[in-house]
C-alpha positions in Angstrom: 0.0 0.0 0.0 1.5 3.3 -1.0 2.4 6.0 1.5 -0.4 8.6 1.8 0.4 12.2 2.9 -2.4 14.3 4.2 -1.9 18.2 4.3 -2.3 21.5 2.6 0.1 23.4 0.4 -0.4 26.6 2.4 0.7 24.8 5.6 4.4 25.1 6.1 4.9 21.7 7.7 2.8 20.0 5.0 5.0 21.6 2.3 8.1 20.3 4.0 6.8 16.7 3.9 5.5 17.0 0.3 8.8 18.5 -0.8 10.9 15.8 0.8 8.9 13.0 -0.6 9.3 14.5 -4.0 13.1 15.2 -4.0 13.9 12.0 -2.2 11.8 10.2 -4.7 9.6 8.4 -2.1 6.5 6.8 -3.7 3.4 8.5 -2.3 0.1 10.0 -2.9 -1.3 13.2 -1.4 -4.7 14.1 -0.1 -5.6 17.7 0.5 -7.2 18.6 3.8 -9.7 21.5 3.6 -8.6 23.6 6.6 -10.9 26.5 5.7 -13.9 24.3 6.1 -12.4 22.4 9.1 -12.0 19.1 7.5 -9.2 18.5 9.9 -11.7 18.5 12.8 -14.1 16.0 11.3 -14.4 12.4 12.3 -12.7 10.8 9.3 -9.5 12.9 9.7 -9.5 12.6 13.5 -9.4 8.8 13.0 -6.0 9.5 11.3 -4.7 12.2 13.5 -6.6 12.9 16.8 -4.5 16.1 17.2 -6.5 17.6 14.3 -3.4 19.2 12.6 -1.6 18.7 9.3 0.4 17.0 8.0 -0.2 13.3 8.7 0.8 10.1 7.0 -0.5 6.6 6.7 2.1 4.1 5.8 0.4 0.7 5.4 -1.4 0.5 8.7 1.0 3.0 10.4 -0.3 6.5 11.3 2.1 9.4 12.2 1.6 13.2 12.6 4.0 16.0 13.4 6.2 17.2 10.5 9.7 16.5 12.1 8.7 13.0 13.2 7.4 12.2 9.7 10.5 13.4 8.0 12.8 11.4 10.3 10.6 8.3 9.9 10.6 8.6 6.1 14.3 9.1 6.0 15.0 5.9 7.9 12.2 3.9 6.4 12.9 4.6 2.8 16.7 4.7 3.0 17.1 7.9 1.3 20.4 9.5 0.5 22.4 9.9 3.7 22.8 13.8 3.5 19.1 14.2 4.1 19.3 12.9 7.7 23.0 11.8 8.2 24.1 8.7 10.0 27.1 10.8 11.2 26.2 11.4 14.9 27.4 14.9 15.1 25.9 16.1 11.8 22.6 14.5 12.6 22.7 16.3 15.9 23.1 19.6 14.1 20.1 18.8 11.9 18.1 17.9 15.0 19.3 21.1 16.8 17.8 23.2 14.0 14.6 21.2 13.9 14.1 21.5 17.7 14.6 25.2 17.6 12.3 26.0 14.7 9.0 25.7 16.6 9.8 28.2 19.2 12.0 30.3 17.0 11.1 31.2 13.4 7.9 29.3 13.3 6.5 31.3 16.2 7.4 34.6 14.6 6.3 33.5 11.2 2.9 32.5 12.6 2.5 35.8 14.3 2.9 37.6 11.0 0.7 35.1 9.2 -2.3 35.5 11.6 -2.2 39.3 11.3 -1.9 39.0 7.4 -4.9 36.6 7.3 -7.2 38.5 9.6 -8.9 40.7 7.1 -9.2 37.8 4.7 -11.0 35.8 7.4 -13.5 38.6 8.1 -11.4 40.1 11.0 -10.4 43.6 11.6 -8.0 45.5 9.4 -4.3 45.1 9.9 -2.9 47.1 12.8 0.2 48.5 11.0 2.0 49.2 14.3 1.4 45.6 15.4 2.5 44.3 12.0 5.7 46.3 12.1 6.4 44.8 15.6 5.8 41.2 14.3 7.9 41.8 11.2 10.7 42.9 13.5 10.6 39.8 15.6 10.4 37.7 12.4 13.5 39.5 11.1 15.4 38.8 14.3 14.5 35.0 13.8 16.0 35.3 10.3 19.1 36.8 11.8 19.4 33.8 14.3 19.2 31.4 11.3 21.9 33.3 9.4 24.2 33.8 12.3 23.8 30.7 14.5 22.6 27.9 12.2 23.9 28.8 8.8 27.1 30.8 9.5 29.7 30.1 6.7 28.3 26.8 5.8 26.4 26.1 2.5 23.4 24.8 4.3 21.7 25.0 7.7 23.4 22.0 9.4 26.4 21.2 7.2 27.8 21.8 3.7 25.2 19.3 2.3 21.5 19.8 2.1 19.3 18.1 4.6 15.7 18.0 6.0 16.7 20.9 8.2 16.9 23.0 5.0 13.7 21.9 3.7 11.8 22.8 6.9 13.7 26.1 7.2 12.9 27.0 3.6 9.2 26.2 4.0 9.0 28.3 7.1 10.9 31.3 6.1 9.5 31.6 2.6 5.9 31.8 4.1 6.3 35.3 5.5 9.0 36.4 3.0 6.4 35.7 0.2 3.4 37.1 1.9 5.0 40.2 3.1 7.0 41.0 -0.1 4.9 44.1 -1.0 5.8 45.5 2.4 9.4 44.7 2.8 12.2 42.5 1.4 12.9 40.5 4.4 16.0 38.9 3.0 17.7 42.2 2.0 19.5 42.6 5.2 20.5 38.9 5.4 22.7 38.3 2.4 24.0 34.9 3.6 20.5 33.8 4.1 19.5 35.1 0.7 22.3 33.3 -0.9 21.4 30.1 1.0 17.7 30.4 -0.3 18.9 30.6 -3.9 21.3 27.7 -3.4 18.6 25.6 -1.8 16.0 26.4 -4.3 18.3 25.5 -7.2 19.1 22.2 -5.5 15.4 21.4 -4.9 14.0 22.4 -8.2 11.8 21.6 -10.2 10.1 20.1 -7.0 10.4 23.3 -5.1 8.4 25.3 -7.7 5.7 22.7 -7.9 5.2 22.3 -4.1 5.4 26.2 -3.5 3.2 27.0 -6.4 0.0 27.7 -4.3 2.0 29.9 -1.9 3.3 32.0 -4.8 -0.3 32.3 -6.2 -1.7 33.2 -2.8 1.1 35.8 -2.2 0.4 37.4 -5.5 -3.4 37.4 -5.0 -4.6 36.6 -1.5 -8.1 35.3 -1.6 -9.9 32.8 0.6 -10.7 30.3 -2.3 -7.0 29.4 -2.3 -7.1 28.5 1.5 
């Protein structure tokens, strides 16, 4: 039975799993979960993932949620190229270090920006520009942490080879970078991070463009029928 991935292309963690499956050539099928109409809270999906979040996978009779856990499981199960999740203990620890930081680091600041951006689209109040400026500043600080602490002078986030840490980082960073492009160029003050982004995208294409297509369309023309 083929691996099934449940998610949504505007979900950063879902994109990470989608992209990894594609670039690592893991046979799979995808099923879109309609988040706008709360399909993730309905009985059929809760039977797959009681936490009611995306992404999730079903691999034969095995069910698993949480992006980082899914990526590590897939890397081990499908024996992908070593650089994605290295056997070398120290390099793997560096991959894990970034993954462990992401949720309380750049993901938190990205989500803060995203919620303000989506507010008016979801029928909420207009964007508070002062609050948005504050959230963008915090997100920018997270980008600085990635550039200085994790990337440094390396080619990629954990080492000089691309890994699942780069896929997760790219998916998270490009959400706000794309959606807020009309307001500010968030990578302009982070040249090493900007160079890493170009390097990683080149390495991951054409799969990157396919997986990030909906995000690009939504950033260009935000509308609820894309959610």
